[in-house]
ROMI-993416 format. One record per atom (N, C-alpha, C): x, y, z; residue in three letters. Coordinates in pm, whole numbers, padded with zeros to 5 digits, always signed. Layout:
// residues N
XYZALA/...
//
This chain:
// residues 230
-01286-02177+01552MET/-01229-02132+01425MET/-01119-02030+01453MET/-00997-02054+01405PRO/-00890-01959+01431PRO/-00914-01827+01361PRO/-00886-01719+01431LEU/-00900-01587+01372LEU/-00770-01547+01303LEU/-00783-01457+01208VAL/-00664-01400+01145VAL/-00600-01304+01243VAL/-00472-01316+01260ASP/-00399-01225+01348ASP/-00373-01095+01272ASP/-00434-00983+01313PRO/-00412-00858+01241PRO/-00264-00820+01233PRO/-00186-00863+01332GLU/-00044-00828+01332GLU/+00031-00900+01219GLU/-00030-01006+01166SER/+00035-01079+01056SER/+00014-01010+00922SER/-00073-00911+00919ILE/-00101-00839+00795ILE/-00014-00714+00791ILE/+00096-00726+00723ARG/+00194-00617+00718ARG/+00186-00537+00588ARG/+00133-00599+00484THR/+00115-00532+00356THR/-00024-00566+00304THR/-00077-00486+00212PRO/-00208-00520+00156PRO/-00213-00659+00093PRO/-00102-00706+00039ARG/-00101-00839-00022ARG/-00128-00949+00081ARG/-00098-00922+00207ASP/-00126-01020+00312ASP/-00276-01041+00332ASP/-00357-00949+00280LEU/-00502-00961+00294LEU/-00561-01065+00198LEU/-00482-01109+00100ALA/-00536-01205+00002ALA/-00591-01330+00068ALA/-00530-01370+00179GLN/-00569-01493+00248GLN/-00712-01489+00302GLN/-00769-01369+00318VAL/-00904-01358+00375VAL/-01007-01311+00274VAL/-00965-01281+00152ILE/-01056-01221+00055ILE/-01135-01326-00022ILE/-01267-01307-00026GLU/-01354-01377-00119GLU/-01386-01279-00231GLU/-01326-01302-00346HIS/-01343-01212-00460HIS/-01483-01235-00517HIS/-01564-01131-00518THR/-01708-01145-00535THR/-01756-01096-00671THR/-01843-01174-00734LEU/-01912-01132-00855LEU/-02058-01175-00840LEU/-02142-01078-00803LEU/-02282-01111-00774LEU/-02381-01030-00857LEU/-02333-00957-00957ARG/-02425-00883-01043ARG/-02517-00981-01116ARG/-02643-00946-01120GLU/-02740-01035-01185GLU/-02712-01045-01335GLU/-02654-00939-01393ASP/-02629-00939-01537ASP/-02490-00991-01574ASP/-02417-01048-01478ALA/-02283-01099-01506ALA/-02292-01214-01607ALA/-02195-01217-01699GLY/-02188-01323-01798GLY/-02065-01410-01778GLY/-02048-01504-01869GLU/-01937-01598-01854GLU/-01802-01526-01857GLU/-01787-01427-01941ALA/-01660-01355-01946ALA/-01629-01288-01813ALA/-01731-01237-01746ASP/-01712-01175-01615ASP/-01667-01279-01513ASP/-01731-01394-01516VAL/-01695-01501-01423VAL/-01552-01545-01445VAL/-01513-01564-01570LEU/-01377-01609-01600LEU/-01274-01505-01560LEU/-01306-01379-01580ARG/-01213-01273-01538ARG/-01198-01271-01386ARG/-01307-01284-01315THR/-01303-01286-01169THR/-01221-01405-01119THR/-01240-01520-01181CYS/-01164-01639-01142CYS/-01015-01622-01172CYS/-00984-01561-01285GLU/-00843-01541-01320GLU/-00777-01446-01220GLU/-00848-01343-01180GLU/-00794-01249-01081GLU/-00772-01320-00947GLU/-00867-01404-00908ALA/-00854-01477-00782ALA/-00737-01573-00786ALA/-00719-01640-00899ARG/-00607-01733-00914ARG/-00474-01656-00908ARG/-00468-01544-00977ARG/-00343-01467-00982ARG/-00303-01413-00845ARG/-00402-01367-00769HIS/-00373-01306-00639HIS/-00381-01406-00523HIS/-00418-01530-00554ARG/-00428-01635-00451ARG/-00527-01597-00340ARG/-00643-01552-00383PHE/-00747-01520-00286PHE/-00799-01648-00222PHE/-00865-01632-00109ALA/-00922-01748-00040ALA/-01031-01814-00123ALA/-01112-01731-00189ALA/-01229-01786-00259ALA/-01281-01688-00362ALA/-01366-01739-00448VAL/-01450-01660-00537VAL/-01594-01683-00492VAL/-01673-01578-00487CYS/-01813-01589-00447CYS/-01901-01547-00564CYS/-01986-01640-00610VAL/-02071-01616-00726VAL/-02213-01663-00696VAL/-02306-01619-00779ARG/-02442-01673-00769ARG/-02439-01821-00806ARG/-02536-01894-00755SER/-02530-02040-00764SER/-02529-02092-00907SER/-02589-02018-01001ASN/-02592-02067-01138ASN/-02455-02065-01205ASN/-02358-01997-01147TRP/-02223-01990-01205TRP/-02123-02080-01134TRP/-02167-02158-01039VAL/-02073-02238-00960VAL/-01994-02335-01047VAL/-02062-02413-01128ALA/-01992-02515-01206ALA/-01885-02453-01296ALA/-01917-02339-01357ARG/-01819-02274-01446ARG/-01700-02223-01367ARG/-01728-02166-01250ALA/-01618-02116-01167ALA/-01531-02230-01116ALA/-01592-02341-01080VAL/-01515-02457-01033VAL/-01420-02505-01142VAL/-01468-02513-01265ARG/-01380-02556-01375ARG/-01267-02457-01397ARG/-01298-02329-01390ALA/-01197-02226-01414ALA/-01090-02225-01306ALA/-01125-02265-01186LEU/-01033-02259-01073LEU/-00971-02394-01038LEU/-00995-02494-01120SER/-00942-02627-01091SER/-00791-02623-01070SER/-00747-02682-00960GLY/-00605-02690-00929GLY/-00545-02565-00868GLY/-00625-02461-00848SER/-00571-02333-00800SER/-00564-02323-00647SER/-00645-02404-00579GLY/-00655-02389-00434GLY/-00753-02281-00391GLY/-00816-02212-00488VAL/-00916-02110-00458VAL/-01053-02176-00449VAL/-01121-02156-00338ALA/-01253-02216-00318ALA/-01359-02140-00397ALA/-01472-02207-00421VAL/-01587-02143-00484VAL/-01701-02140-00383VAL/-01755-02020-00362VAL/-01865-01998-00269VAL/-01988-01960-00349VAL/-02103-02017-00314ALA/-02228-01988-00385ALA/-02323-01913-00294ALA/-02388-01809-00348THR/-02496-01745-00274THR/-02626-01820-00300THR/-02711-01822-00198VAL/-02840-01892-00207VAL/-02951-01797-00163VAL/-03059-01797-00242ASP/-03176-01709-00217ASP/-03129-01565-00205ASP/-03052-01524-00303PHE/-02984-01395-00300PHE/-03054-01296-00393PHE/-03073-01170-00352PRO/-03028-01110-00226PRO/-03134-01095-00118PRO/-03260-01133-00147GLU/-03367-01098-00053GLU/-03388-01199+00060GLU/-03358-01327+00037GLY/-03381-01425+00142GLY/-03529-01448+00170GLY/-03611-01436+00067ALA/-03756-01445+00086ALA/-03816-01573+00032ALA/-03733-01666-00016GLY/-03785-01789-00074GLY/-03833-01887+00032GLY/-03901-01990-00013SER/-03947-02094+00079SER/-03828-02176+00127SER/-03846-02241+00239THR/-03740-02327+00291THR/-03705-02435+00189THR/-03805-02493+00126GLU/-03780-02599+00030GLU/-03697-02549-00087GLU/-03728-02432-00138ALA/-03653-02377-00250ALA/-03511-02342-00209ALA/-03495-02288-00090ARG/-03363-02250-00041ARG/-03276-02374-00022ARG/-03334-02477+00037ALA/-03260-02601+00060ALA/-03223-02666-00074ALA/-03314-02662-00169ARG/-03288-02721-00300ARG/-03174-02647-00371ARG/-03174-02515-00363GLU/-03067-02437-00427GLU/-02933-02465-00360GLU/-02933-02476-00228ALA/-02808-02507-00156ALA/-02755-02644-00195ALA/-02843-02742-00205ARG/-02801-02877-00244ARG/-02743-02877-00385ARG/-02809-02806-00477ALA/-02762-02802-00615ALA/-02627-02730-00625ALA/-02608-02624-00547ALA/-02481-02551-00551ALA/-02367-02640-00502ALA/-02391-02713-00395ALA/-02287-02803-00344ALA/-02259-02915-00444ALA/-02363-02966-00506ALA/-02345-03073-00604ALA/-02265-03024-00725ALA/-02277-02894-00755ALA/-02203-02836-00867ALA/-02058-02805-00832ALA/-02023-02821-00705GLY/-01885-02804-00665GLY/-01857-02692-00568GLY/-01960-02621-00520ALA/-01936-02515-00423ALA/-01878-02572-00294ALA/-01772-02510-00245SER/-01711-02552-00120SER/-01784-02497+00000SER/-01854-02385-00021GLU/-01928-02318+00085GLU/-02053-02255+00024GLU/-02152-02229+00110VAL/-02276-02165+00066VAL/-02305-02046+00158VAL/-02342-01934+00096ASP/-02384-01815+00171ASP/-02533-01797+00150ASP/-02613-01817+00255VAL/-02758-01808+00242VAL/-02808-01684+00318VAL/-02901-01613+00256VAL/-02955-01493+00318VAL/-03058-01531+00424VAL/-03043-01475+00542LEU/-03137-01501+00652LEU/-03279-01458+00613LEU/-03378-01537+00651GLY/-03517-01497+00631GLY/-03557-01395+00736GLY/-03546-01268+00700ARG/-03566-01162+00800ARG/-03710-01149+00846ARG/-03805-01185+00761ALA/-03946-01168+00800ALA/-03976-01247+00926ALA/-03933-01371+00931ALA/-03958-01453+01050ALA/-03880-01399+01169ALA/-03756-01358+01145LEU/-03676-01304+01256LEU/-03742-01182+01316LEU/-03787-01090+01231GLN/-03844-00965+01282GLN/-03983-00985+01339GLN/-04046-01098+01306ALA/-04172-01134+01372ALA/-04146-01210+01501ALA/-04018-01228+01533ARG/-03974-01301+01653ARG/-04017-01448+01652ARG/-04032-01500+01531ASP/-04061-01643+01518ASP/-03927-01716+01505ASP/-03857-01723+01617HIS/-03722-01778+01615HIS/-03720-01926+01580HIS/-03827-01996+01616GLY/-03836-02137+01581GLY/-03837-02157+01431GLY/-03910-02070+01360ALA/-03916-02081+01214ALA/-03780-02051+01152ALA/-03710-01951+01206VAL/-03576-01919+01154VAL/-03482-02037+01173VAL/-03486-02096+01291LEU/-03398-02208+01321LEU/-03428-02328+01232LEU/-03556-02358+01214ARG/-03593-02472+01129ARG/-03549-02449+00984ARG/-03568-02328+00936ASP/-03530-02295+00799ASP/-03380-02310+00779ASP/-03300-02247+00865LEU/-03155-02255+00850LEU/-03105-02398+00865LEU/-03162-02470+00958SER/-03120-02609+00978SER/-03147-02693+00854SER/-03261-02669+00790ALA/-03295-02744+00668ALA/-03198-02712+00555ALA/-03164-02584+00541VAL/-03068-02545+00437VAL/-02933-02611+00461VAL/-02889-02608+00584MET/-02757-02665+00615MET/-02755-02817+00598MET/-02866-02881+00631ALA/-02872-03026+00614ALA/-02861-03065+00468ALA/-02918-02984+00380GLU/-02913-03014+00237GLU/-02780-02972+00175GLU/-02723-02864+00224ALA/-02598-02814+00166ALA/-02483-02913+00190ALA/-02471-02959+00312ARG/-02364-03053+00350ARG/-02224-02995+00324ARG/-02214-02864+00314VAL/-02087-02793+00310VAL/-02100-02677+00408VAL/-01989-02616+00450PRO/-02001-02504+00543PRO/-02091-02392+00489PRO/-02173-02339+00577VAL/-02271-02237+00539VAL/-02244-02107+00615VAL/-02251-01996+00541LYS/-02251-01864+00603LYS/-02393-01811+00599LYS/-02436-01748+00706VAL/-02569-01688+00712VAL/-02554-01537+00698VAL/-02614-01482+00592ILE/-02606-01338+00565ILE/-02718-01269+00643ILE/-02680-01183+00736LEU/-02779-01121+00825LEU/-02848-00999+00765LEU/-02780-00929+00676GLU/-02824-00798+00625GLU/-02840-00701+00742GLU/-02726-00670+00804THR/-02724-00594+00930THR/-02785-00455+00917THR/-02782-00395+00797SER/-02839-00260+00783SER/-02990-00259+00802SER/-03052-00377+00797ARG/-03197-00386+00812ARG/-03240-00443+00947ARG/-03143-00462+01036LEU/-03175-00519+01168LEU/-03133-00423+01279LEU/-03207-00429+01390ASP/-03159-00353+01506ASP/-03063-00441+01586ASP/-03006-00384+01691ARG/-02901-00455+01763ARG/-02950-00588+01819ARG/-03068-00589+01881ASP/-03119-00713+01939ASP/-03144-00819+01832ASP/-03190-00775+01715GLU/-03214-00869+01606GLU/-03084-00928+01554GLU/-02980-00846+01549LYS/-02849-00897+01506LYS/-02797-01003+01603LYS/-02810-00977+01731VAL/-02764-01073+01832VAL/-02845-01201+01824VAL/-02978-01188+01810ALA/-03064-01306+01798ALA/-03030-01384+01672ALA/-03006-01314+01561ALA/-02973-01381+01436ALA/-02844-01460+01449ALA/-02746-01403+01518CYS/-02620-01475+01540CYS/-02643-01602+01621CYS/-02723-01591+01725ALA/-02750-01708+01809ALA/-02822-01817+01731ALA/-02917-01778+01648LEU/-02992-01876+01570LEU/-02904-01942+01464LEU/-02821-01861+01397ALA/-02730-01916+01297ALA/-02634-02015+01361ALA/-02584-01979+01477GLN/-02490-02067+01548GLN/-02560-02196+01591GLN/-02682-02183+01641ALA/-02757-02302+01685ALA/-02787-02395+01568ALA/-02807-02338+01450ALA/-02837-02420+01332ALA/-02714-02488+01275ALA/-02596-02445+01319GLY/-02473-02507+01271GLY/-02396-02427+01169GLY/-02422-02296+01162ALA/-02351-02212+01065ALA/-02201-02212+01092ALA/-02124-02207+00985ALA/-01979-02195+00998ALA/-01936-02050+01011ALA/-02016-01959+00953TRP/-01990-01816+00959TRP/-02121-01740+00971TRP/-02114-01620+01024VAL/-02219-01521+01004VAL/-02158-01410+00919VAL/-02241-01351+00835LYS/-02193-01254+00735LYS/-02277-01128+00746LYS/-02214-01014+00733THR/-02286-00888+00757THR/-02395-00860+00655THR/-02361-00865+00526SER/-02446-00800+00427SER/-02440-00867+00290SER/-02543-00839+00210THR/-02540-00878+00070THR/-02471-00771-00016THR/-02472-00647+00032GLY/-02425-00535-00049GLY/-02534-00479-00138GLY/-02656-00533-00125TYR/-02767-00491-00211TYR/-02880-00424-00133TYR/-02855-00388-00009ALA/-02964-00334+00074ALA/-02939-00191+00120ALA/-02853-00122+00049GLY/-02828+00018+00084GLY/-02736+00038+00202GLY/-02673-00067+00248GLY/-02578-00058+00358GLY/-02490-00181+00358GLY/-02363-00162+00390GLY/-02271-00274+00391GLY/-02214-00300+00528GLY/-02093-00350+00530ALA/-02027-00384+00655ALA/-01985-00258+00730ALA/-01989-00264+00861SER/-01934-00158+00946SER/-01848-00222+01053SER/-01752-00146+01102VAL/-01666-00197+01208VAL/-01748-00235+01330VAL/-01846-00153+01364ASP/-01929-00181+01482ASP/-02006-00312+01465ASP/-02061-00335+01346ASP/-02136-00459+01325ASP/-02046-00581+01328ASP/-01928-00569+01267VAL/-01835-00682+01270VAL/-01797-00715+01415VAL/-01769-00612+01493ALA/-01733-00635+01633ALA/-01849-00698+01710ALA/-01971-00654+01682LEU/-02088-00711+01749LEU/-02107-00857+01710LEU/-02093-00888+01582LEU/-02106-01027+01539LEU/-01999-01114+01603LEU/-01877-01064+01607ARG/-01769-01143+01669ARG/-01798-01166+01817ARG/-01842-01062+01887ALA/-01873-01078+02030ALA/-01989-01175+02049ALA/-02082-01179+01955SER/-02200-01264+01969SER/-02169-01411+01946SER/-02080-01442+01853VAL/-02054-01583+01819VAL/-01928-01637+01883VAL/-01846-01550+01944GLY/-01720-01597+02002GLY/-01624-01643+01895GLY/-01542-01743+01928HIS/-01440-01789+01835HIS/-01479-01918+01763HIS/-01597-01971+01793ALA/-01637-02098+01734ALA/-01692-02082+01593ALA/-01734-01962+01559VAL/-01797-01934+01430VAL/-01722-01818+01365VAL/-01706-01824+01233GLY/-01637-01717+01163GLY/-01727-01598+01140GLY/-01666-01486+01105VAL/-01738-01363+01071VAL/-01688-01315+00935VAL/-01780-01298+00843LYS/-01747-01244+00711LYS/-01804-01103+00699LYS/-01715-01009+00670ALA/-01756-00871+00644ALA/-01771-00852+00495ALA/-01883-00799+00452SER/-01905-00778+00309SER/-01994-00657+00288SER/-01974-00593+00173GLY/-02053-00476+00138GLY/-01976-00347+00160GLY/-01934-00283+00052GLY/-01871-00153+00060GLY/-01725-00153+00100GLY/-01659-00267+00097ILE/-01517-00276+00135ILE/-01435-00263+00007ILE/-01367-00150-00008ARG/-01304-00120-00137ARG/-01156-00087-00128ARG/-01102-00079-00008SER/-00961-00041+00005SER/-00892-00131+00107SER/-00759-00129+00103ALA/-00682-00206+00201ALA/-00711-00158+00342ALA/-00727-00029+00359ASP/-00759+00024+00492ASP/-00895-00026+00540ASP/-00995-00026+00450ASP/-01128-00079+00486ASP/-01116-00224+00533ASP/-01045-00304+00454ALA/-01033-00447+00486ALA/-00960-00469+00617ALA/-00853-00396+00639LEU/-00778-00414+00763LEU/-00861-00376+00885LEU/-00941-00270+00873ARG/-01029-00232+00985ARG/-01125-00345+01018ARG/-01176-00412+00916MET/-01269-00523+00941MET/-01198-00640+01008MET/-01078-00671+00965VAL/-01002-00779+01028VAL/-00973-00745+01174VAL/-00935-00623+01199ARG/-00907-00582+01338ARG/-01031-00588+01426ARG/-01149-00570+01364ALA/-01274-00577+01440ALA/-01320-00720+01464ALA/-01259-00817+01394GLY/-01294-00956+01418GLY/-01332-01037+01296GLY/-01325-00978+01177ALA/-01359-01054+01055ALA/-01246-01147+01016ALA/-01281-01268+00974ASP/-01180-01359+00920ASP/-01205-01390+00773ASP/-01307-01330+00714ARG/-01328-01331+00570ARG/-01374-01191+00528ARG/-01333-01151+00409ILE/-01373-01023+00352ILE/-01435-01050+00216ILE/-01563-01019+00201GLY/-01628-01031+00072GLY/-01623-00898+00000GLY/-01564-00897-00119THR/-01549-00771-00192THR/-01530-00797-00341THR/-01582-00707-00422SER/-01556-00712-00566SER/-01431-00633-00601SER/-01367-00575-00500SER/-01248-00491-00521SER/-01120-00560-00476SER/-01118-00693-00481GLY/-01001-00767-00433GLY/-00869-00722-00493GLY/-00858-00716-00626PRO/-00731-00674-00684PRO/-00688-00534-00640PRO/-00782-00440-00636ALA/-00749-00304-00593ALA/-00701-00302-00449ALA/-00757-00388-00365ILE/-00717-00393-00224ILE/-00574-00443-00211ILE/-00543-00556-00273VAL/-00409-00614-00253VAL/-00301-00541-00332VAL/-00340-00467-00434GLU/-00244-00390-00512GLU/-00231-00246-00462GLU/-00311-00212-00361GLY/-00310-00077-00307GLY/-00208-00060-00196GLY/-00238+00032-00106ALA/-00148+00060+00005ALA/-00228+00099+00127ALA/-00172+00078+00243PHE/-00235+00127+00365PHE/-00213+00278+00374PHE/-00306+00345+00441GLY/-00294+00488+00456GLY/-00354+00566+00341GLY/-00430+00496+00254GLY/-00499+00565+00146GLY/-00411+00608+00032GLY/-00290+00554+00022GLN/-00198+00592-00083GLN/-00181+00476-00181GLN/-00146+00509-00303GLY/-00120+00407-00403GLY/-00244+00355-00471GLY/
//
């Protein structure tokens, strides 16, 4: 997977190509979804990321725009059964999601039941039949668990590994993005998400190895300035 060249990002607007404009509040309504889609269309973001129940509406709103729709699955805890997770992924893809972001089942990972993690992720990906990102929730894992999670996601066929849901009291960090990139090499993408609110934040993540940025602050990022001004 080609990485974004940080040297190609000369202005905050250049970051639009990597931004997934995110709306994941549980209480979000249709007006919120339509506003998020309109912002993504206007700024030509890479994608909009919504909960799976809003995929069909977002797909209709973004028709013809070139902006992809990404669905979260088993969000934000990742504690559902494999069958439920696979079913949600299949339904999201059927509704038009171009990609699926599924939360890693941390209980099995932290019990070192790597076989169970691999079987679960493989089942989700088989049902999704679209590129899948695996959300690690890095703030809840130690270094060895992060490395193991990357290896398992890659073995299952993940297209990306993703740092965080943004709902666990910790988001993306430069160190975690760099670790994920070092763990998966160039064959798998890295999505940084959680707490990224400025152009400087986003650029630091790209320089560390991220090729996608998940943020609800997309317009503020591309309309802002580097150096904390504007």
